C-alpha positions in Angstrom: 53.2 -113.9 32.3 54.1 -110.8 30.3 54.4 -107.7 32.4 55.8 -104.3 31.8 58.8 -103.0 33.8 57.9 -101.3 37.1 58.8 -97.7 36.2 59.0 -96.5 39.7 61.3 -99.3 40.9 63.5 -98.9 37.8 63.8 -95.2 38.6 64.7 -95.8 42.2 67.1 -98.5 41.3 69.0 -95.8 39.4 69.0 -93.2 42.2 67.6 -94.3 45.5 70.9 -95.6 47.1 73.2 -93.0 45.5 71.2 -89.8 46.0 72.2 -88.0 49.2 68.7 -86.9 50.2 65.4 -88.4 49.1 62.7 -85.7 48.8 60.2 -88.1 47.2 60.1 -91.0 49.7 56.6 -92.4 50.3 57.4 -93.8 53.7 58.1 -92.3 57.2 61.6 -92.2 58.8 62.4 -95.9 59.6 63.0 -97.3 63.0 66.4 -98.6 64.1 66.2 -102.2 65.3 67.1 -101.2 68.9 64.5 -98.5 68.9 61.9 -100.9 67.9 63.0 -103.7 70.3 62.7 -101.1 73.1 58.9 -101.2 72.5 58.6 -104.9 73.1 56.4 -106.2 75.9 57.3 -109.2 78.0 55.7 -111.7 75.6 57.1 -110.3 72.4 60.6 -109.9 74.0 60.5 -113.6 74.8 59.3 -114.5 71.3 62.2 -112.5 69.8 64.9 -113.8 72.1 63.7 -117.4 71.6 63.0 -117.2 67.9 63.6 -120.2 65.8 64.6 -119.3 62.2 62.6 -122.0 60.6 59.6 -121.9 58.3 56.5 -120.0 59.5 52.8 -120.5 59.0 51.7 -119.6 55.5 48.9 -117.3 56.6 51.1 -115.5 59.1 51.9 -115.9 62.8 48.6 -116.4 64.7 49.5 -113.6 67.2 50.3 -111.2 64.3 47.1 -112.0 62.5 45.1 -111.4 65.6 46.8 -108.1 66.2 46.1 -107.1 62.6 42.5 -108.2 62.9 42.2 -105.9 65.9 42.7 -102.9 63.5 39.4 -103.8 61.9 36.6 -104.2 64.5 34.4 -107.2 63.7 37.2 -109.1 61.9 39.0 -112.2 63.3 42.5 -113.6 62.8 41.1 -115.9 60.1 40.0 -112.9 58.1 43.7 -111.9 57.7 46.5 -113.1 55.4 50.0 -111.8 55.9 52.4 -111.3 53.0 55.9 -110.3 52.2 54.9 -106.6 51.8 51.9 -105.0 50.1 53.3 -105.8 46.7 52.9 -109.6 47.1 49.3 -109.0 48.4 48.4 -107.0 45.3 49.9 -109.6 43.0 48.2 -112.5 44.8 44.8 -110.8 44.7 45.0 -110.1 41.0 46.0 -113.6 40.2 43.3 -115.1 42.3 40.4 -112.8 41.4 41.0 -111.7 37.8 41.4 -113.4 34.5 41.2 -112.9 30.7 37.4 -112.4 30.6 37.4 -109.9 33.5 37.5 -106.2 33.9 38.9 -103.9 36.6 38.4 -100.2 37.3 41.4 -98.5 38.9 41.7 -95.0 40.3 44.8 -93.3 38.9 47.5 -92.0 39.1 48.4 -95.1 41.1 51.2 -97.3 42.3 51.8 -99.2 39.1 51.1 -102.7 40.4 47.6 -101.7 41.3 46.7 -101.7 37.6 49.6 -103.6 35.9 49.3 -106.9 37.6 45.6 -107.0 36.7 46.5 -106.5 33.1 49.2 -109.2 33.4 46.5 -111.5 34.7 44.6 -111.0 31.4 42.0 -108.6 32.6 41.1 -105.3 30.9 41.6 -102.3 33.0 39.8 -98.9 32.9 41.3 -95.9 34.6 39.4 -93.3 36.6 41.8 -90.4 36.6 42.0 -87.9 39.5 42.6 -84.3 38.4 44.6 -81.5 39.9 42.1 -78.9 39.0 39.4 -80.7 41.0 41.7 -81.0 44.0 42.3 -84.7 43.2 38.7 -85.4 44.3 37.1 -88.7 43.4 33.8 -88.5 41.5 31.7 -91.6 42.0 29.9 -91.0 38.7 33.3 -91.4 37.0 33.6 -94.8 38.6 30.1 -95.8 37.6 30.7 -94.8 34.0 33.6 -97.3 33.7 31.6 -100.3 35.0 30.9 -103.2 32.6 29.0 -106.5 33.1 32.4 -108.2 33.4 33.8 -105.8 36.1 35.2 -107.9 38.9 37.3 -105.4 40.8 37.3 -101.7 41.7 40.7 -100.7 43.0 41.2 -97.5 45.1 43.9 -96.1 47.3 43.1 -93.5 50.0 44.9 -91.7 51.5 46.2 -91.5 48.0 49.7 -92.2 46.5 51.0 -89.9 45.0 48.7 -86.9 45.6 47.9 -87.2 49.4 44.2 -86.9 48.5 41.6 -88.5 50.7 37.9 -89.3 50.6 35.1 -88.9 53.2 32.8 -91.6 54.6 30.0 -90.9 52.2 32.4 -91.5 49.3 33.6 -94.7 50.8 30.1 -95.9 51.4 29.3 -95.0 47.7 32.3 -97.1 46.5 31.0 -100.0 48.6 27.5 -99.6 47.1 28.9 -99.5 43.6 30.9 -102.7 44.2 27.8 -104.4 45.6 25.7 -103.4 42.7 28.3 -104.5 40.2 29.0 -107.8 41.9 32.7 -106.7 42.1 35.3 -106.7 44.8 36.4 -103.3 46.3 40.2 -103.6 46.7 41.0 -100.8 49.1 44.7 -99.9 49.4 44.9 -98.3 52.9 48.6 -98.3 53.5 48.5 -94.7 54.7 45.6 -95.2 57.1 46.2 -93.4 60.4 48.3 -90.7 58.6 45.3 -88.5 57.8 46.3 -84.9 58.5 43.1 -84.4 60.4 42.7 -87.4 62.8 38.9 -87.0 62.5 39.2 -87.9 58.8 40.2 -91.5 59.7 37.8 -93.9 58.0 36.9 -97.5 58.9 38.8 -100.1 56.9 36.7 -101.1 53.9 36.8 -104.7 55.1 34.9 -103.7 58.2 32.0 -102.5 56.2 31.4 -105.2 53.5 32.3 -108.8 52.7 33.0 -107.6 49.1 35.8 -105.4 50.3 39.5 -106.1 50.9 41.7 -103.8 53.0 45.4 -103.7 52.1 47.8 -102.8 54.9 51.6 -102.8 55.3 54.2 -102.0 57.9 56.2 -99.9 55.5 54.3 -96.6 55.5 52.5 -95.3 58.6 54.3 -97.8 60.8 57.8 -96.8 59.4 59.1 -100.3 59.0 59.6 -100.9 55.3 62.6 -103.3 55.8 60.4 -105.9 57.5 58.5 -106.6 54.2 55.3 -107.3 56.0 51.9 -106.5 54.5 48.4 -108.0 54.8 45.0 -108.4 53.4 41.9 -108.2 55.6 38.7 -109.6 54.2 35.6 -111.3 55.5 35.2 -113.4 52.3 37.2 -116.4 53.5 36.7 -118.4 50.3 38.4 -115.5 48.4 41.2 -115.4 51.0 41.7 -119.2 50.5 42.1 -118.6 46.7 44.6 -115.9 47.4 46.5 -118.0 49.9 46.8 -120.7 47.2 48.6 -118.1 45.0 51.0 -117.4 47.9 52.1 -121.0 47.7 53.7 -120.1 44.4 55.4 -116.9 45.6 57.0 -116.7 49.1 55.1 -119.6 50.7 55.6 -118.0 54.1 56.9 -114.9 55.7 60.2 -114.0 57.4 60.1 -115.2 61.1 62.0 -112.3 62.5 59.9 -109.8 60.5 56.7 -111.2 61.9 57.8 -110.8 65.5 59.1 -107.3 64.9 55.8 -106.4 63.2 53.9 -107.8 66.2 56.0 -105.7 68.6 55.2 -102.5 66.6 51.5 -103.2 66.2 51.1 -103.9 70.0 52.5 -100.4 70.5 50.8 -98.9 67.4 49.6 -95.8 69.2 53.2 -94.9 70.0 54.4 -95.8 66.5 51.7 -93.8 64.8 52.3 -90.8 67.1 56.0 -90.9 66.1 55.1 -90.9 62.4 52.6 -88.1 62.9 55.0 -86.0 64.7 57.5 -86.1 61.8 54.9 -85.4 59.2 53.2 -82.6 61.3 56.6 -80.9 61.7 57.5 -81.0 58.0 54.1 -80.0 56.4 54.2 -76.4 57.6 57.6 -76.0 56.0 56.1 -77.0 52.7 53.2 -74.6 53.2 55.8 -71.8 53.5 57.8 -73.0 50.5 54.8 -73.1 48.2 53.7 -69.7 49.4 57.1 -68.3 48.6 57.2 -70.0 45.2 53.6 -69.2 44.1 53.5 -69.0 40.3 56.5 -71.4 39.9 55.3 -74.4 41.9 51.7 -75.2 42.7 50.2 -78.0 44.8 46.9 -79.2 46.2 47.7 -79.5 49.9 47.6 -83.2 50.9 44.9 -84.4 53.3 46.7 -87.6 54.2 50.0 -89.6 53.8 53.5 -88.2 53.9 53.5 -87.3 50.1 52.1 -84.7 47.8 52.0 -84.2 44.0 53.0 -80.6 43.2 53.5 -79.4 39.7 56.2 -77.3 38.2 54.7 -74.4 36.3 57.9 -73.3 34.5 58.5 -74.4 30.9 61.3 -76.8 32.1 60.1 -80.4 31.8 60.0 -81.8 35.4 62.1 -84.8 34.2 65.0 -82.5 33.3 64.5 -80.5 36.5 64.7 -83.6 38.7 67.7 -85.0 36.9 69.7 -81.8 37.2 68.6 -81.4 40.9 69.9 -84.8 41.9 73.1 -84.3 39.9 73.9 -80.9 41.4 72.3 -81.0 44.9 72.0 -84.7 45.6 68.2 -84.3 46.1 65.9 -86.8 44.5 62.3 -86.0 43.2 60.0 -88.4 41.4 58.6 -87.1 38.1 54.9 -87.6 37.6 55.6 -89.3 34.3 56.7 -92.4 36.3 53.0 -92.6 37.1 52.1 -92.1 33.4 50.6 -88.8 34.5 51.2 -85.5 32.6 51.1 -82.0 33.8 54.7 -81.6 35.0 53.9 -83.0 38.4 56.3 -84.6 40.8 56.0 -86.6 43.9 57.3 -85.0 47.0 57.8 -86.8 50.3 57.8 -85.3 53.8 58.1 -88.2 56.1 61.8 -88.0 56.7 63.6 -86.1 59.4 66.1 -84.7 56.9 63.3 -83.1 54.8 64.2 -79.5 55.9 67.7 -79.9 54.5 66.4 -81.5 51.3 63.9 -78.7 50.9 66.5 -76.0 51.5 68.7 -77.6 48.7 65.6 -77.7 46.4 65.0 -74.0 47.1 68.7 -73.1 46.4 68.6 -75.0 43.1 65.3 -73.4 42.1 66.6 -70.0 42.9 69.5 -70.5 40.6 67.5 -72.2 37.8 64.0 -70.7 37.8 
């Protein structure tokens, strides 16, 4: 299966574990193991202490699937498949649902696998590009214009990576209506759900609203547990889930037993876990407001509406790739150029889910003062 290199992962392979401070991370400050285990209830503590390190059930631990299903009112454990992270779920869906005679519509800029694995499966892909000048707003008419008779999937991600944009309920309903009319699946990447900056902006999972929709979730982002490598798909179309599960037989087969129990612990205490993540994001975002106010005319951004990331642009003549390379070399602070997303405009991804963000931001400002 020919597939292009994953630009973001190649970039992080070069810098992620050598840069002192990551100012572009897409996740929230991770839990320490002891901190997470302190959240365990009596049942999950016993499951952890008595854990056998054998193979696990391919669809996921029954208790974990039930806990995930509870995130989507109306769904049951059998409407959930658990994967080794969101990446495997994206890959398995594309392999199960798309082929050489098919077409997919993908909202971009986007995490590369949301469009690349569809291409690798043989499908043609059309992009609906969000635009800085419109506040990264999604126009449903743009989606409709890209539809073809052979469209089998519409792929969206809200709250959005890398811009932090979000949609409202009317737009979500519109997307579901378009998918229904086209006879396509709506693949809804919802890995930042519950990190809306206004809690009232929380939307239902797409899978709650239509059997044509799949909701992608993961423990890595809002739940601050990327090292578990646990993600999932929720969908009421069990025939489709069975086809996706058959693909998983050729990838990981089953999930890590310790990771499943640790994910279960976190999801049973999800209100506390989400509150921790929100507190970090809520403390950092005003610092960025102040920064961009001070640097008006040099940096510009559309203030994110969700997720711990934004997509500012550098207005100076300096290419952002050069700016980012010199910043990490001189200050040890890593930014992610927008060209990694195949997006022009001198944008860069900025992350504010880490507790050390104030220090990283101070170093960025020191560097910018010297260079710009």
